[in-house]
C-alpha positions in Angstrom: 7.5 -85.1 60.6 11.2 -86.1 60.3 12.6 -85.8 56.8 15.7 -87.4 55.3 17.9 -84.5 54.2 20.9 -86.5 52.9 22.0 -85.0 49.6 23.4 -86.6 46.5 24.7 -85.2 43.2 21.4 -85.0 41.2 18.2 -82.9 41.7 16.1 -85.9 42.4 18.0 -86.6 45.6 16.2 -83.7 47.2 13.1 -85.9 47.5 12.8 -86.4 51.3 11.8 -89.7 52.9 9.1 -89.6 55.6 8.5 -90.7 59.2 4.8 -91.2 58.4 4.0 -94.5 56.6 0.8 -93.1 55.1 2.9 -90.5 53.3 5.3 -93.0 51.7 3.4 -93.5 48.5 3.5 -89.7 47.9 7.3 -89.8 48.5 7.5 -92.7 46.0 5.5 -90.6 43.4 7.7 -87.6 43.9 10.9 -89.7 43.5 9.4 -91.4 40.4 8.3 -88.1 38.8 11.7 -86.5 39.5 13.1 -88.7 36.7 16.1 -89.5 38.9 16.9 -93.2 39.3 18.9 -92.3 42.4 15.9 -90.6 44.1 13.7 -93.6 43.2 16.3 -96.1 44.7 16.3 -94.2 48.0 12.6 -95.1 48.7 13.6 -98.8 48.9 15.2 -100.8 51.6 18.5 -102.5 50.6 16.8 -105.9 50.7 13.7 -104.8 48.9 11.9 -106.8 46.2 9.9 -105.4 43.3 7.2 -107.2 41.3 7.4 -105.7 37.8 4.8 -108.1 36.5 2.6 -110.7 38.4 4.7 -113.7 39.3 8.1 -112.1 38.9 10.2 -110.7 41.8 13.4 -108.8 41.3 15.9 -107.2 43.7 19.2 -105.3 43.7 20.3 -104.1 40.2 17.3 -105.9 38.6 14.9 -103.8 40.8 16.7 -100.6 39.7 16.5 -101.7 36.0 12.8 -102.6 36.2 12.0 -99.2 37.8 14.1 -97.5 35.2 12.0 -99.1 32.5 8.8 -97.5 34.0 10.6 -94.2 34.6 11.9 -94.1 31.0 8.3 -93.8 29.8 8.8 -90.1 30.7 5.3 -89.9 32.1 4.3 -89.0 35.7 2.7 -91.4 38.1 -0.3 -90.5 40.2 -1.0 -92.3 43.4 -4.0 -92.5 45.6 -3.5 -94.3 48.9 -6.5 -96.4 49.8 -5.4 -98.0 53.1 -2.4 -97.9 55.4 -2.1 -100.5 58.2 0.9 -100.1 60.6 2.1 -102.7 63.1 5.2 -101.4 64.8 7.9 -100.9 62.2 6.0 -102.6 59.4 3.3 -101.1 57.2 0.9 -102.6 54.5 0.0 -99.9 51.9 -2.8 -100.4 49.4 -2.4 -97.8 46.7 -4.2 -97.1 43.4 -1.9 -95.7 40.8 -2.0 -94.5 37.2 0.6 -93.7 34.5 -1.2 -92.1 31.6 -0.2 -89.8 28.8 1.7 -89.5 25.5 5.4 -90.3 25.4 7.7 -87.9 23.5 7.3 -90.1 20.4 3.6 -89.6 20.5 2.6 -93.1 21.7 -0.2 -93.2 24.2 0.6 -95.1 27.4 -1.9 -96.1 30.0 -0.9 -98.3 33.0 -2.8 -98.6 36.2 -3.1 -100.9 39.2 -3.7 -101.3 42.8 -0.5 -101.9 44.6 -0.1 -104.0 47.8 3.2 -102.8 49.2 5.0 -103.4 52.5 7.2 -100.8 54.0 9.6 -100.9 57.0 10.6 -98.1 59.3 14.4 -98.0 59.5 16.6 -97.2 62.5 16.5 -93.6 61.3 12.7 -93.5 61.7 12.1 -93.2 57.9 10.0 -95.5 55.8 11.2 -97.5 52.8 9.6 -100.2 50.7 10.6 -103.8 51.3 8.0 -105.2 48.9 6.7 -103.2 46.0 3.9 -105.1 44.3 2.3 -102.5 41.9 -0.1 -105.0 40.4 -1.4 -106.3 43.7 -3.5 -109.3 43.4 -3.7 -109.4 39.6 -3.5 -113.0 38.3 -0.5 -113.9 36.2 
Protein backbone atom coordinates (compact mmCIF):
# COMPACT_ATOMS: atom_id res chain seq x y z
CA UNK A 1 0.00 0.00 0.00
CA UNK A 2 1.39 3.41 -0.98
CA UNK A 3 0.97 6.09 1.65
CA UNK A 4 1.12 9.86 1.36
CA UNK A 5 3.81 11.01 3.75
CA UNK A 6 3.77 14.76 3.09
CA UNK A 7 3.98 16.58 6.38
CA UNK A 8 2.34 19.77 7.57
CA UNK A 9 2.55 21.79 10.76
CA UNK A 10 -0.14 20.07 12.86
CA UNK A 11 -0.46 16.54 14.25
CA UNK A 12 -3.44 15.70 12.06
CA UNK A 13 -1.32 15.97 8.96
CA UNK A 14 0.23 12.62 9.82
CA UNK A 15 -2.96 10.89 8.63
CA UNK A 16 -1.82 9.05 5.50
CA UNK A 17 -3.84 8.81 2.30
CA UNK A 18 -4.23 5.37 0.74
CA UNK A 19 -3.76 3.67 -2.62
CA UNK A 20 -6.68 1.30 -1.80
CA UNK A 21 -10.12 2.83 -2.47
CA UNK A 22 -11.77 0.49 0.05
CA UNK A 23 -9.57 1.98 2.80
CA UNK A 24 -10.45 5.61 2.03
CA UNK A 25 -13.43 5.78 4.45
CA UNK A 26 -11.07 4.72 7.25
CA UNK A 27 -8.62 7.42 6.21
CA UNK A 28 -11.48 9.92 6.31
CA UNK A 29 -12.45 8.78 9.84
CA UNK A 30 -8.86 9.06 11.07
CA UNK A 31 -8.59 12.57 9.61
CA UNK A 32 -11.97 13.59 11.06
CA UNK A 33 -11.15 12.15 14.48
CA UNK A 34 -7.74 13.86 14.55
CA UNK A 35 -9.58 17.15 15.08
CA UNK A 36 -7.38 18.76 12.43
CA UNK A 37 -9.17 20.68 9.67
CA UNK A 38 -5.96 20.40 7.62
CA UNK A 39 -5.93 16.60 7.88
CA UNK A 40 -9.60 16.48 6.91
CA UNK A 41 -9.07 18.77 3.91
CA UNK A 42 -6.35 16.46 2.59
CA UNK A 43 -8.85 13.60 2.00
CA UNK A 44 -10.63 15.73 -0.64
CA UNK A 45 -9.78 16.52 -4.25
CA UNK A 46 -9.34 20.24 -5.00
CA UNK A 47 -12.59 20.18 -7.01
CA UNK A 48 -14.60 18.18 -4.45
CA UNK A 49 -18.17 18.86 -3.45
CA UNK A 50 -19.71 18.08 -0.06
CA UNK A 51 -23.42 17.66 0.67
CA UNK A 52 -23.83 18.90 4.29
CA UNK A 53 -27.60 18.34 4.10
CA UNK A 54 -29.76 16.80 1.38
CA UNK A 55 -30.17 19.14 -1.59
CA UNK A 56 -27.21 21.41 -0.74
CA UNK A 57 -23.74 21.15 -2.32
CA UNK A 58 -20.72 23.16 -1.20
CA UNK A 59 -17.11 23.28 -2.34
CA UNK A 60 -13.90 25.15 -1.60
CA UNK A 61 -13.96 27.18 1.61
CA UNK A 62 -17.64 26.33 2.16
CA UNK A 63 -16.74 22.62 2.13
CA UNK A 64 -14.06 23.26 4.74
CA UNK A 65 -16.49 25.28 6.88
CA UNK A 66 -19.21 22.62 6.67
CA UNK A 67 -16.78 19.90 7.70
CA UNK A 68 -15.47 22.10 10.51
CA UNK A 69 -19.01 22.37 11.87
CA UNK A 70 -19.22 18.57 12.12
CA UNK A 71 -15.68 18.33 13.52
CA UNK A 72 -16.42 21.03 16.12
CA UNK A 73 -18.90 18.68 17.80
CA UNK A 74 -15.80 17.18 19.40
CA UNK A 75 -17.09 13.65 18.90
CA UNK A 76 -15.53 10.82 16.90
CA UNK A 77 -17.06 9.39 13.76
CA UNK A 78 -17.31 5.64 13.23
CA UNK A 79 -17.48 4.35 9.68
CA UNK A 80 -18.49 0.95 8.35
CA UNK A 81 -17.90 0.58 4.60
CA UNK A 82 -20.72 -1.40 3.02
CA UNK A 83 -19.68 -1.47 -0.66
CA UNK A 84 -16.76 -0.31 -2.78
CA UNK A 85 -17.05 -0.31 -6.56
CA UNK A 86 -13.96 0.68 -8.55
CA UNK A 87 -13.84 1.48 -12.28
CA UNK A 88 -10.36 2.60 -13.25
CA UNK A 89 -9.54 5.73 -11.27
CA UNK A 90 -13.11 6.29 -9.96
CA UNK A 91 -14.71 4.58 -6.96
CA UNK A 92 -18.23 4.58 -5.56
CA UNK A 93 -18.19 4.06 -1.79
CA UNK A 94 -21.31 3.24 0.22
CA UNK A 95 -20.52 3.79 3.90
CA UNK A 96 -22.60 3.63 7.09
CA UNK A 97 -21.44 6.20 9.66
CA UNK A 98 -22.32 7.34 13.18
CA UNK A 99 -21.38 10.30 15.34
CA UNK A 100 -22.70 9.66 18.85
CA UNK A 101 -21.81 10.93 22.30
CA UNK A 102 -21.88 13.84 24.68
CA UNK A 103 -20.32 17.13 23.75
CA UNK A 104 -18.13 18.86 26.35
CA UNK A 105 -21.21 20.92 27.36
CA UNK A 106 -23.08 17.68 28.15
CA UNK A 107 -25.46 17.81 25.19
CA UNK A 108 -26.09 14.40 23.63
CA UNK A 109 -25.53 14.27 19.88
CA UNK A 110 -26.54 11.43 17.57
CA UNK A 111 -26.06 11.73 13.82
CA UNK A 112 -25.95 8.83 11.40
CA UNK A 113 -26.38 8.05 7.76
CA UNK A 114 -25.37 5.97 4.81
CA UNK A 115 -23.03 7.93 2.60
CA UNK A 116 -22.82 7.54 -1.15
CA UNK A 117 -19.41 8.95 -2.00
CA UNK A 118 -17.27 9.15 -5.11
CA UNK A 119 -13.49 9.09 -4.89
CA UNK A 120 -10.86 9.57 -7.57
CA UNK A 121 -7.34 8.16 -7.68
CA UNK A 122 -4.90 11.02 -8.30
CA UNK A 123 -1.77 10.99 -10.44
CA UNK A 124 0.10 10.12 -7.22
CA UNK A 125 -1.95 6.89 -6.92
CA UNK A 126 -3.79 8.09 -3.79
CA UNK A 127 -7.56 8.34 -3.34
CA UNK A 128 -9.47 11.52 -2.47
CA UNK A 129 -13.18 12.31 -2.33
CA UNK A 130 -14.65 14.24 -5.26
CA UNK A 131 -18.24 13.88 -3.98
CA UNK A 132 -18.94 13.43 -0.28
CA UNK A 133 -22.66 12.83 0.24
CA UNK A 134 -22.97 11.69 3.88
CA UNK A 135 -26.75 11.42 3.86
CA UNK A 136 -26.85 9.37 0.65
CA UNK A 137 -30.33 9.06 -0.76
CA UNK A 138 -32.17 10.74 2.11
CA UNK A 139 -35.01 12.91 0.83
CA UNK A 140 -34.77 16.68 1.39
